[in-house]
C-alpha positions as MATLAB code, in Angstrom:
seq = 'MSNLTIVSIDDEFPALQLVKHYCTKIEGIELLKTFQNPKEALEYLKKNEVDLVILDINMPFINGIELLQSLPHKPLCIFLTLETQHAVKAFELDVLHYMVKPVDFETFEKAINKAKDFFRFKNSAQEKAQEDFIMFKSNYVINKVLLKDILWVEGFGEYIVLVTTFKKYMILDRMTNFEKKFQNFGFIRIHKSYIVLKDKIESYDANNVFLSDSNKLPLGRTYKKILSQNFLNQN';
ca = [
     121.527  119.320  112.988;
     123.380  120.905  110.070;
     123.242  119.476  106.564;
     125.254  116.346  105.842;
     128.099  117.446  103.544;
     128.916  115.114  100.648;
     131.595  114.676   97.981;
     130.962  112.260   95.102;
     133.868  110.640   93.208;
     133.412  108.608   90.035;
     135.346  108.550   86.763;
     132.048  108.085   84.896;
     130.329  111.425   84.277;
     126.783  109.978   83.969;
     127.152  108.374   87.401;
     128.123  111.730   88.919;
     125.170  113.393   87.239;
     122.817  110.758   88.638;
     124.173  111.256   92.162;
     123.793  115.010   91.753;
     120.182  114.566   90.622;
     119.340  112.203   93.476;
     120.894  114.549   96.036;
     118.639  117.417   94.940;
     115.638  115.286   95.956;
     116.786  114.626   99.538;
     116.515  117.168  102.351;
     119.233  117.701  104.928;
     122.228  117.067  102.672;
     124.613  119.254  100.689;
     126.613  117.913   97.740;
     129.724  120.108   97.912;
     131.685  118.775   94.939;
     131.896  116.001   92.373;
     135.138  114.638   90.936;
     135.889  112.515   87.881;
     139.602  112.546   88.691;
     140.276  110.651   91.953;
     143.676  112.316   92.396;
     142.021  115.739   92.426;
     139.445  114.422   94.865;
     142.169  113.112   97.156;
     143.914  116.488   97.214;
     140.630  118.217   98.017;
     139.781  115.792  100.827;
     143.224  116.149  102.376;
     142.505  119.852  102.851;
     138.753  119.792  103.494;
     136.779  117.656  105.925;
     133.395  116.391  104.746;
     130.825  114.149  106.390;
     130.337  111.598  103.607;
     132.010  110.471  100.393;
     130.132  108.541   97.705;
     132.889  106.645   96.004;
     133.437  104.407   92.978;
     136.057  101.651   93.292;
     137.407  100.901   89.818;
     138.961  104.223   88.754;
     142.209  105.223   86.990;
     145.310  106.416   88.888;
     143.988  105.355   92.295;
     141.043  103.104   93.107;
     138.367  103.915   95.649;
     139.723  101.630   98.372;
     143.222  103.108   98.075;
     141.782  106.613   98.092;
     139.786  105.953  101.253;
     142.819  104.444  102.990;
     144.876  107.540  102.074;
     142.595  110.073  103.747;
     143.939  111.641  106.957;
     140.398  112.383  108.150;
     138.066  109.424  107.639;
     134.590  110.536  106.541;
     131.632  108.195  106.315;
     131.772  106.331  103.005;
     129.258  104.769  100.650;
     130.663  102.776   97.752;
     128.689  103.097   94.520;
     130.286  100.770   91.995;
     129.902   98.092   89.330;
     132.269   95.846   91.301;
     130.780   93.243   93.642;
     133.913   91.424   94.784;
     135.146   94.177   97.105;
     132.236   94.136   99.564;
     134.116   92.326  102.341;
     137.126   94.648  102.077;
     134.813   97.642  102.036;
     133.171   96.740  105.313;
     136.551   96.003  106.882;
     137.171   99.711  106.243;
     133.944  100.568  108.132;
     132.188  101.589  104.931;
     128.612  102.517  105.768;
     126.958  101.041  102.690;
     127.836   99.239   99.457;
     125.656   99.848   96.389;
     126.033   98.128   93.043;
     125.198  100.102   89.895;
     122.661  100.786   88.561;
     120.999  102.185   91.684;
     117.431  103.451   91.832;
     116.450  106.478   93.892;
     114.800  104.485   96.703;
     117.977  102.460   97.328;
     120.110  105.603   97.185;
     117.828  107.454   99.597;
     117.955  104.581  102.117;
     121.760  104.663  102.041;
     121.800  108.436  102.575;
     119.305  108.161  105.434;
     121.555  105.568  107.056;
     124.426  108.057  106.774;
     122.273  110.805  108.319;
     121.332  108.503  111.203;
     124.952  107.496  111.777;
     126.178  111.099  111.636;
     123.493  112.183  114.125;
     124.443  109.289  116.380;
     128.151  110.114  116.146;
     127.568  113.773  116.998;
     125.244  112.995  119.880;
     127.775  110.582  121.369;
     130.471  113.239  121.151;
     128.162  115.748  122.805;
     127.298  113.221  125.538;
     123.626  113.398  124.649;
     121.723  110.145  125.008;
     119.927  108.835  121.922;
     117.280  106.115  121.796;
     119.433  103.835  119.637;
     123.003  102.689  119.071;
     124.778  101.819  115.810;
     127.513   99.229  115.350;
     129.044   96.906  112.752;
     128.204   93.184  112.782;
     128.872   90.711  109.951;
     130.078   93.533  107.662;
     126.790   95.449  108.067;
     126.105   98.648  110.002;
     123.170   97.955  112.329;
     120.859  100.342  114.133;
     119.217   98.945  117.288;
     116.797  100.739  119.601;
     117.840  100.822  123.254;
     114.421   99.563  124.308;
     115.018   96.349  122.361;
     118.387   95.539  123.979;
     118.301   92.862  126.683;
     122.001   92.589  127.567;
     125.555   92.498  126.201;
     127.675   89.392  126.803;
     131.426   89.046  126.320;
     133.229   86.159  124.623;
     136.924   87.054  124.457;
     137.542   89.066  121.282;
     133.797   89.136  120.546;
     130.688   90.390  122.254;
     127.100   89.316  121.676;
     124.412   91.980  121.750;
     121.193   90.206  122.773;
     117.974   91.928  121.721;
     114.300   91.070  121.810;
     114.442   89.987  118.173;
     117.916   88.579  117.491;
     121.537   88.298  118.604;
     124.380   90.299  117.008;
     127.968   89.023  117.037;
     130.369   91.989  117.192;
     134.150   91.881  116.850;
     135.008   94.017  119.871;
     135.944   93.760  123.538;
     133.649   94.518  126.454;
     135.860   97.376  127.657;
     135.681   99.050  124.228;
     131.896   98.679  124.066;
     131.587  100.039  127.609;
     133.695  103.092  126.771;
     132.052  103.736  123.401;
     128.487  103.675  124.740;
     129.043  104.860  128.310;
     126.691  107.827  127.811;
     123.773  105.669  126.698;
     122.761  104.235  130.061;
     124.800  101.008  130.092;
     126.353   99.586  133.254;
     128.814   96.729  133.756;
     127.461   94.162  136.261;
     129.955   91.340  135.639;
     133.189   90.816  133.720;
     131.052   89.179  131.023;
     127.811   91.218  131.191;
     126.662   94.766  130.482;
     123.033   95.880  130.801;
     121.003   99.065  130.565;
     120.407  100.697  133.934;
     116.726  101.277  133.307;
     116.212   97.562  132.558;
     117.277   96.563  136.104;
     114.308   95.670  138.286;
     116.254   94.543  141.375;
     119.348   92.694  142.520;
     120.645   90.573  145.377;
     124.079   89.414  146.482;
     124.664   87.258  143.412;
     122.206   88.187  140.665;
     120.666   91.052  138.751;
     116.980   90.732  137.856;
     115.842   92.508  134.696;
     112.405   93.931  133.974;
     111.834   91.283  131.290;
     112.239   88.521  133.936;
     115.757   87.545  132.841;
     118.379   86.948  135.529;
     122.105   87.635  135.093;
     125.055   87.066  137.457;
     126.369   89.976  139.515;
     130.158   90.122  139.792;
     131.605   90.846  143.212;
     133.747   93.759  141.998;
     130.734   95.468  140.356;
     128.349   95.413  143.341;
     129.383   98.823  144.701;
     129.033  100.514  141.288;
     125.620   98.934  140.798;
     124.501   99.963  144.285;
     125.479  103.598  143.673;
     123.765  103.698  140.268;
     120.669  101.931  141.504;
     120.258  104.386  144.381;
     120.769  107.372  142.071;
     118.245  105.977  139.610;
     115.653  105.573  142.280;
];
C-alpha cells in the first residue's frame, strides 16, 4: 500500500506546525501541504486529489464544513478544531474522526490509523480483494468490525441491524445497498430481511438456514436457488 497522502488546513499556524510534527512520527503517511488560507487550500484540492484532509472548522473566508462540501472529489476528512457543536453535522458528512484541540500525539495517531485502515479497506473493496473486516458508519461513528464476529445482518425498512458476537449496530442504510457495497466480502442474501456470511452457514433445509453458532434464520423462497449454488460451490 502506498503512503496515505494528507493536506492540513488551519488558520492557526501553531496548529499546522503541531500536525506537521506529529506526521513526522507516523509511518505510512505523507503530509503534502499545509494551508493557513482555506481559499488557497480549496483551489489546491480542486486540482489535486489527496487521501485525507485534516481540517479546522472556524476559519475566515470559508469554514471547514463549507470547504468540505465544496470539494468535487471527497477525500477522507478528520476535523481538528476548538468547536464542539459541529460534531453531528461533521458525521453527517461522513467525516472519519472529530478531534477537539488541544490533541495529544496518541489521540492524533489513533485517528490517522483509523484513516489508514479505512483507506486500505476502500482500496481492497475496489480491487475486489476480501479483507477480514468491514467498516461502516453507525450513530455518527465509523466502526470497524471483524468478519469473524458478524452473526447476521437484518433489515428494518430504512435501517439495517448488524448483529455481532458483542453488540448490535444500527445503520441508516437499505439491505440492497449493504449487499452491493460488501458483495465481495463473502455475504449472501438468504431472505428479504436477512444477509449472512457464506462461511457461517452450517446447513439449511426448505425453510431455515442453520449457522455454525447454532442460530437459525428463515430462508426465503426466492433465495433458495442462490443459496444452493453457493453452498455447493463452497463445499
